MDAnalysis code that builds the backbone (N, CA, C; Angstrom):
import MDAnalysis as mda
import numpy as np

u = mda.Universe.empty(261, n_residues=87, atom_resindex=np.repeat(np.arange(87), 3), trajectory=True)
u.add_TopologyAttr("name", ["N", "CA", "C"] * 87)
u.add_TopologyAttr("resid", np.arange(1, 88))
u.add_TopologyAttr("resname", ["MET", "TYR", "ALA", "THR", "MET", "LEU", "PHE", "ILE", "LEU", "ALA", "ARG", "LEU", "ALA", "GLU", "ILE", "GLY", "GLY", "GLY", "TYR", "LEU", "ILE", "TRP", "LEU", "TRP", "LEU", "ARG", "GLU", "GLY", "LYS", "PRO", "LEU", "TYR", "TRP", "GLY", "ILE", "PHE", "GLY", "GLY", "LEU", "THR", "LEU", "ALA", "LEU", "TYR", "GLY", "VAL", "ILE", "ALA", "THR", "PHE", "GLN", "ALA", "PHE", "PRO", "SER", "PHE", "GLY", "ARG", "VAL", "TYR", "ALA", "ALA", "TYR", "GLY", "GLY", "VAL", "PHE", "ILE", "VAL", "LEU", "SER", "ILE", "LEU", "TRP", "GLY", "TRP", "GLY", "ILE", "ASP", "LYS", "LYS", "THR", "PRO", "ASP", "PHE", "TYR", "ASP"])
u.atoms.positions = np.array([
    [0.875, -17.327, -9.219],
    [0.054, -17.101, -8.042],
    [0.887, -16.481, -6.918],
    [2.114, -16.965, -6.767],
    [3.010, -16.440, -5.738],
    [3.292, -14.954, -5.971],
    [3.579, -14.604, -7.211],
    [3.864, -13.209, -7.548],
    [2.645, -12.325, -7.293],
    [1.474, -12.812, -7.640],
    [0.247, -12.045, -7.430],
    [0.010, -11.793, -5.951],
    [0.210, -12.808, -5.130],
    [0.025, -12.636, -3.683],
    [1.031, -11.633, -3.123],
    [2.253, -11.677, -3.617],
    [3.252, -10.706, -3.158],
    [2.867, -9.284, -3.563],
    [2.332, -9.131, -4.786],
    [1.871, -7.813, -5.225],
    [0.793, -7.291, -4.286],
    [-0.162, -8.135, -3.967],
    [-1.272, -7.713, -3.105],
    [-0.788, -7.404, -1.695],
    [0.054, -8.265, -1.134],
    [0.583, -8.009, 0.211],
    [1.394, -6.720, 0.267],
    [2.222, -6.511, -0.739],
    [3.046, -5.300, -0.767],
    [2.171, -4.056, -0.847],
    [1.158, -4.096, -1.683],
    [0.290, -2.933, -1.825],
    [-0.509, -2.669, -0.562],
    [-0.980, -3.720, 0.070],
    [-1.702, -3.515, 1.326],
    [-0.797, -2.914, 2.388],
    [0.459, -3.352, 2.405],
    [1.405, -2.794, 3.373],
    [1.692, -1.334, 3.061],
    [1.860, -1.003, 1.782],
    [2.169, 0.383, 1.422],
    [0.981, 1.302, 1.678],
    [-0.181, 0.887, 1.211],
    [-1.368, 1.724, 1.388],
    [-1.749, 1.804, 2.865],
    [-1.734, 0.673, 3.555],
    [-2.090, 0.663, 4.975],
    [-1.128, 1.465, 5.820],
    [0.174, 1.341, 5.552],
    [1.169, 2.106, 6.301],
    [1.015, 3.599, 6.078],
    [0.837, 3.985, 4.833],
    [0.625, 5.402, 4.535],
    [-0.649, 5.927, 5.170],
    [-1.680, 5.110, 5.173],
    [-2.956, 5.500, 5.769],
    [-2.818, 5.707, 7.284],
    [-2.089, 4.816, 7.933],
    [-1.897, 4.967, 9.382],
    [-1.117, 6.240, 9.705],
    [-0.117, 6.553, 8.902],
    [0.634, 7.793, 9.124],
    [-0.260, 8.999, 8.855],
    [-1.079, 8.931, 7.823],
    [-2.035, 10.001, 7.535],
    [-2.953, 10.222, 8.743],
    [-3.502, 9.130, 9.276],
    [-4.397, 9.260, 10.430],
    [-3.687, 9.870, 11.629],
    [-2.438, 9.495, 11.834],
    [-1.670, 10.035, 12.958],
    [-1.433, 11.531, 12.785],
    [-0.919, 11.930, 11.616],
    [-0.540, 13.329, 11.415],
    [-1.719, 14.243, 11.096],
    [-2.695, 13.749, 10.362],
    [-3.772, 14.615, 9.895],
    [-5.053, 14.489, 10.698],
    [-5.245, 13.352, 11.353],
    [-6.494, 13.118, 12.075],
    [-6.308, 13.063, 13.588],
    [-5.073, 13.276, 14.054],
    [-4.818, 13.348, 15.490],
    [-4.803, 12.022, 16.227],
    [-4.569, 10.936, 15.515],
    [-4.473, 9.638, 16.187],
    [-3.184, 9.577, 16.996],
    [-3.080, 8.644, 17.948],
    [-1.893, 8.547, 18.809],
    [-0.613, 8.227, 18.014],
    [0.513, 8.557, 18.619],
    [1.825, 8.360, 18.009],
    [2.049, 6.920, 17.558],
    [1.567, 5.959, 18.336],
    [1.819, 4.566, 17.965],
    [1.170, 4.201, 16.625],
    [0.154, 4.925, 16.181],
    [-0.402, 4.708, 14.846],
    [0.646, 5.057, 13.793],
    [1.345, 6.166, 14.015],
    [2.398, 6.576, 13.095],
    [3.571, 5.617, 13.103],
    [3.935, 5.134, 14.282],
    [5.034, 4.170, 14.377],
    [4.667, 2.875, 13.665],
    [3.472, 2.383, 13.912],
    [3.029, 1.162, 13.244],
    [2.946, 1.378, 11.732],
    [2.504, 2.559, 11.324],
    [2.464, 2.887, 9.900],
    [3.846, 2.870, 9.277],
    [4.835, 3.429, 9.978],
    [6.209, 3.417, 9.478],
    [6.767, 2.012, 9.363],
    [6.483, 1.180, 10.356],
    [6.942, -0.212, 10.297],
    [6.266, -0.967, 9.153],
    [5.008, -0.667, 8.929],
    [4.286, -1.312, 7.841],
    [4.848, -0.881, 6.491],
    [5.201, 0.399, 6.356],
    [5.831, 0.860, 5.118],
    [7.188, 0.194, 4.905],
    [7.931, 0.001, 5.976],
    [9.216, -0.706, 5.854],
    [8.983, -2.151, 5.412],
    [7.936, -2.769, 5.928],
    [7.593, -4.133, 5.530],
    [7.288, -4.204, 4.034],
    [6.647, -3.171, 3.516],
    [6.374, -3.104, 2.076],
    [7.688, -3.220, 1.289],
    [8.707, -2.505, 1.709],
    [9.993, -2.569, 1.016],
    [10.613, -3.952, 1.052],
    [10.403, -4.661, 2.128],
    [10.951, -6.012, 2.261],
    [10.161, -6.994, 1.390],
    [8.844, -6.882, 1.394],
    [8.010, -7.809, 0.623],
    [8.387, -7.760, -0.857],
    [8.650, -6.588, -1.375],
    [8.970, -6.452, -2.800],
    [10.220, -7.248, -3.186],
    [11.133, -7.437, -2.264],
    [12.369, -8.163, -2.586],
    [12.155, -9.658, -2.760],
    [11.008, -10.167, -2.383],
    [10.733, -11.591, -2.529],
    [10.256, -11.969, -3.936],
    [10.035, -10.973, -4.782],
    [9.643, -11.265, -6.156],
    [10.794, -11.953, -6.886],
    [10.451, -12.866, -7.782],
    [11.459, -13.636, -8.508],
    [11.921, -12.947, -9.793],
    [11.333, -11.815, -10.145],
    [11.717, -11.115, -11.367],
    [13.148, -10.600, -11.264],
    [13.913, -10.652, -12.362],
    [15.318, -10.252, -12.305],
    [15.539, -8.740, -12.278],
    [14.543, -7.955, -12.639],
    [14.730, -6.512, -12.740],
    [13.816, -5.771, -11.774],
    [14.406, -4.975, -10.896],
    [13.615, -4.210, -9.941],
    [12.689, -3.232, -10.652],
    [13.167, -2.626, -11.737],
    [12.358, -1.655, -12.463],
    [11.051, -2.237, -12.967],
    [11.107, -3.443, -13.488],
    [9.887, -4.083, -13.985],
    [8.945, -4.447, -12.848],
    [9.503, -4.929, -11.766],
    [8.675, -5.265, -10.602],
    [7.992, -4.004, -10.080],
    [8.750, -2.936, -9.966],
    [8.213, -1.691, -9.427],
    [7.135, -1.115, -10.344],
    [7.325, -1.220, -11.653],
    [6.322, -0.740, -12.601],
    [5.028, -1.546, -12.471],
    [5.152, -2.854, -12.319],
    [3.964, -3.693, -12.150],
    [3.256, -3.356, -10.845],
    [4.027, -3.092, -9.788],
    [3.428, -2.693, -8.519],
    [2.603, -1.414, -8.689],
    [3.057, -0.532, -9.564],
    [2.344, 0.720, -9.786],
    [0.906, 0.497, -10.238],
    [0.716, -0.424, -11.168],
    [-0.632, -0.728, -11.636],
    [-1.501, -1.328, -10.552],
    [-0.934, -2.244, -9.796],
    [-1.679, -2.868, -8.696],
    [-2.007, -1.819, -7.638],
    [-1.065, -0.911, -7.382],
    [-1.263, 0.141, -6.391],
    [-2.471, 1.015, -6.734],
    [-2.585, 1.399, -7.989],
    [-3.692, 2.265, -8.399],
    [-5.029, 1.589, -8.130],
    [-5.162, 0.349, -8.549],
    [-6.423, -0.365, -8.361],
    [-6.735, -0.538, -6.874],
    [-5.760, -0.989, -6.108],
    [-6.020, -1.208, -4.678],
    [-6.230, 0.099, -3.917],
    [-5.618, 1.184, -4.357],
    [-5.842, 2.481, -3.709],
    [-7.286, 2.929, -3.880],
    [-7.813, 2.748, -5.078],
    [-9.217, 3.106, -5.316],
    [-10.132, 2.221, -4.480],
    [-9.845, 0.930, -4.436],
    [-10.657, 0.026, -3.620],
    [-10.534, 0.343, -2.135],
    [-9.334, 0.726, -1.689],
    [-9.126, 1.107, -0.286],
    [-9.995, 2.320, 0.055],
    [-9.939, 3.343, -0.792],
    [-10.748, 4.535, -0.548],
    [-12.231, 4.231, -0.523],
    [-12.654, 3.331, -1.382],
    [-14.057, 2.954, -1.455],
    [-14.475, 2.138, -0.237],
    [-13.641, 1.180, 0.152],
    [-13.997, 0.291, 1.252],
    [-13.712, 0.841, 2.638],
    [-12.570, 1.468, 2.816],
    [-12.153, 1.944, 4.138],
    [-12.654, 3.363, 4.422],
    [-12.437, 4.273, 3.459],
    [-12.851, 5.669, 3.647],
    [-14.283, 5.944, 3.214],
    [-14.921, 4.944, 2.617],
    [-16.302, 5.083, 2.138],
    [-16.448, 6.215, 1.124],
    [-15.432, 6.395, 0.264],
    [-15.456, 7.389, -0.811],
    [-15.673, 6.649, -2.125],
    [-16.861, 6.759, -2.658],
    [-17.195, 6.081, -3.906],
    [-16.358, 6.669, -5.032],
    [-15.723, 5.810, -5.831],
    [-14.933, 6.325, -6.956],
    [-15.811, 7.128, -7.920],
    [-15.238, 8.211, -8.438],
    [-15.976, 9.009, -9.415],
    [-15.367, 8.821, -10.804],
    [-15.803, 9.594, -11.750],
    [-15.349, 9.468, -13.130],
    [-13.829, 9.586, -13.245],
    [-13.225, 10.500, -12.485],
    [-11.787, 10.745, -12.585],
    [-10.966, 9.632, -11.949],
    [-11.523, 8.917, -11.010],
    [-10.829, 7.784, -10.417],
    [-10.702, 6.665, -11.423],
])
């Protein structure tokens, strides 16, 4: 359960941080959105280190699968883009 929560927190930090930077650079949001996005991305890197797995490569590979699922859900819930066949 602990590992699962860390996976979810890390992915939310990575996706949310990237999204805030996207909004700042591509949608004209204020600079502090980009700064907060950068700090959130840095937090993602820290959260991953709390995993108890002995190999970073395995942890990172597992994060990849969680990232894909949460990215699709993020786009569906936040951007209101319904997943299509290719998603």
